[in-house]
N, C-alpha and C positions, 0 to 999 in steps of 0.2 A: 386652348391652343394659341400660341403666339404666332402671328404672321409678321415677319420682319418688314415686309413691304408696307405694312399699315402706316408706318411713320414716314414713308416715302413722300417727298414733296416735289412736284414738278419744278424744273429749273426756272420756269417763268412765273411761278407763284409769287404773289405780293410779299408774303412772309415765309421764307423757307424754314424758319426756326421758330414756330409759334409757341413752343414751351419755354423759350428764353425771354427774359425781360430785356427790354431795350436798354442798352448801356454800352460802355466801352468794349466789353468782351465780345458781345454779339456783333457790334459794329466792326470790330477788328477781324472777326471771322469772315463776315460778308465782304468787307473791303479786300481781304487777302484773296478770296476765291475769285472775285471780279478781276483783280489785278493779274492773276496767273492764267486766266482763261480767255482774256481778250486778245485775240490774234492781232499782231501789228504793233502792240504796245510794248514798251521796254521790259515789263515784268512777265511777259508771256512765257509759259512753260508747256512744252509739248506733252500731249496726253500720255505718252509712254513713260514720262518722268514725273507724273503726278501721283506720287506714292504717299500714302498716309498710314501711319502705324499708331495703334491704340493699345495701351495696357488694358487688361481686363478687370482684375479684382480692384474695386474701388474707383474704376474709371468708366467701365461699361456696365458692370453689375455690382450690387451691394456686396461688400467684403466682410460684413459682420452678420453672420459668421462666415469664415472662409469656406466657400462651397466645397472645394475638393477635400478639405479636411473632414467635413461632415460625411462625405461619401466614404472616405478612408476609415473613419471611425465605425461606420456601419459594417464595413468589411472586417475591421479589427475584432469586433465582438465575436464574429464567427470564428476567426483565426485563434483567439486565445482559449476558446473552448477546447480546441484540439491541441494547443501548445501553451499550457498554463504558465510555463516558465517565462514567457514573453512579458508577463506582468511586472517582472523585475526591472525592465528597461524604463528609465525615467520618462521618456517620451510616451511610451505605451501607457504607463500609469497616469500621466497627465491627461491623455486623450480619453481614457476610460472614465475618469472622474470629472471630466468637463473642465479641467484646469486650463482655461485658455490663456491665463496670465503667463503660464510656462512658455507657450508658443510665441506670445508677444515678446517675451524676453529673449528666447533662443533664436527666433527668426525663422526664415524659410527653410533652413537646413533641418530643423526639428520636424517641420511638416513633411519635408522630403523623406525623412527616416520612416515616418508612418506610411507614407505613400509607397515606398519601396517594399516595406514589410507586407503590405496588403495586396500589392499588385503583381509581385514577382511570381513567375511560374505559369500564368495564364496566357492564352493566346491573345493576340490583338483583337481578333474577332469576338472572343468571349468577353474581353474587357469592354468593347463597344456595346455589347448587349447589356452588360451589367450597368454601364453608365446611362444608357438609354432608359432602362427600367427605373433607375434612381431618379432621373429627371422627371419621370411621369408622376411620381408620388411625393417626393421630398418637399417639405414646406418650410417656409421661413418662420422662425420662432416668434418674431415680433409682428409681422404683417399677416400671417396666416395664409398667404398665397404660395403657390409653387415657387421654389427657389429660382427657377428659370424665368419667372415673371418679375422678379425683383431687379429688373434692368432699368437703367436710367433713360427715361423717355427723351430728354433733351439730347443725349448722346446718340440715341438711335436716329433721331432727326438729323443730327450732324452727319452721321454715316451716310444716310440717304442723300443729303444735300451734296456731300462731296462726290458721291458716285454719280449723281445727276449731272455733275460738272466734270466728268471724265477722270475722276480719281479712282485708283485701285486701293481698296482699304484692307489693311492687315491687322490681325491681333498680334501683339508682341508682348507676351506675359511670362512671369515666372512660374505660372501654373503648368501642370502637365499637358503636353501637346495633344495627346490622344483624348484626354478628358474634355478639353475645350472643343476639339474637333467633333465630338459626339453631338454637340448642340449648337455650334456656331452658325450653321446655315439657317437653322430654324429661328433663332432669336435675333440674329444680327444681319442675316443675308450675306454672311461671309463664308465662302466655301472652305472645306477642310484644308485645301492646299494653300490657303492664305492665312493659316494659323501658325505662329511661331511660339514655341514654348519649351520648357525644360523637357528633356527626353532621356530615357534610359537606353542602354544597348539592347537591341533586339537580336534574338538567336533564331536563325532559319533552320527549320527541321522538316523532315518528311515523316508525317504521322499517318500510317495506314494508307500510304499512297497519296496523301494530300499535303500540299505545301502549306506550312504555317509559320508564323512568326511568334516566338515566345518572349514575354517580357522578362528581363533579367534584373538583378539587384545592382547592376553597374550603371553609373551615371555617364551619359554621353555628352550632354550639354546642360549647363545650368543657366537658364535664360533670365537672369536678373542682374540689375546694376550694370557693371561693365560687360556682362555677358549679353546684354540686349543689342548693342551695336554689332557685336560679333555674330549674333543670330540673324540680324537683319542682312548683313553682308552674305552670310552663308545661304540664306533662303531667297533673298531678293536680288542682291547684287547691285542695288541702287540706294542712294541716300534719300530717305524720305524728306519731302518738303513740308510735311505736316506731321506733328507727333503730339500725342496726348497721354498724360500720365496723371498720377495723383499723389497727394500728401499721405504718407504713412511710415515708410521705412527708408525713403531716399532712393528707392529702387528704380525710379524713372529718370533720375538726373542725367545719367549717361546717355540715355536714348534721346532726351530732349536736346542735350548738348550736341549730339551727333547730327541730329536733324538740322540744327542751326549752322552746321559746317557746310551745308549744301551750297553749290555754286549758284543756285537759283534763289529767288525770294522764298522765305520759309516762315512758318508760324508754329509756335509751341504753346500748348495749353496745359495748365496744371490745375487739377480739380482739388479744391480745398474743402474738406468736410467740416463745415462750421454750423450745421443746422441740426442740433440735437432734438428739436421738436419733430420735424418731419422725417429726418433720417437719423444719423449719428454724428456726434461731434468728437473729433479726435485730431491730434497733432503729433508731430515728431518732437522729441525732447530737445533735440539740438536745432530744430527748425531748418534743417539743411535744405529741404526742397524749396521752401518759400524764400530762403536767402538766395538760392541759385536763381530763382525766378526774378527776383529783384535785380540781381547783379547782371543777368543776361537779357533782361527785358521780355521775359516770357509772359504770356497772358495768364492771369490767375482767375479761375472760375470759382467764385465764392457761392456755394450752393444756396445759402440764405438769400442772397441778393440777385443772383443771376438766373435762377430757375423758377419759373412760375409754378410748374409741376415737376415732380421728381420721378414719379412712376405713372404707368398707364392706369393702374387700378386705383380706386378711390378708397381712402382710409376712413 
């Protein structure tokens, strides 16, 4: 079992980020936190406005494989037994044959197609139960640990460090909002109401005298790329002064740019997956995220150089 507070570091500790190597990125984080939390100094930010938003896939937990897609494929196998004609859909065929290259090429919308196919028609309560059951048993194919344990220790330390200093931490991800809410409190210490994600339209119904919400195939919000700032405004109503994302699809560029528009001092982090030995090495073909980081002065977290340890478990 994962205890999110295990990575919590008291605000007075000598090293609040022990899994980070000492260097420009770690120093920038500590300097920023000290700057915005010292009352009476020019950079001080009131507690109510200390908002931090984190992408999830590839920023807080390992995105190889995409966790929600693994969950959806499990559900898909059950569904196609009852509806064989679904195999004719390209996304379904790719999912069933493990053709992850298809989803890399087609992007989040292809994943969303599988998600809607497999989630539609069930109540929110039933979905939460299925997701909870999945997280209890599903294992990472490379590491052999539970998927929910493949979270980045340095980022969990960072979440705890920010909260110790008065920040309110949010997840802001392209993943399904209900899927992340099923496990966010347990692994990150982030309650479900502080999770922002892609969401479908919910249909309220009275079933046998009991009020339920049914998941429908209609998209309500797509919380990726330009959708992230919109999701932040919709759920929080404040501009985050701290934002963290990662290199993969350019999906976090808009969120980090939005954070930089704050009237207060702000800090943006971009996780660069450059450690193929300890984790995975991948980049964007156009290099858009790293280019944006260089142009706007965002801090780049190079996993190979910046993190002493990546995960809590030993490989």
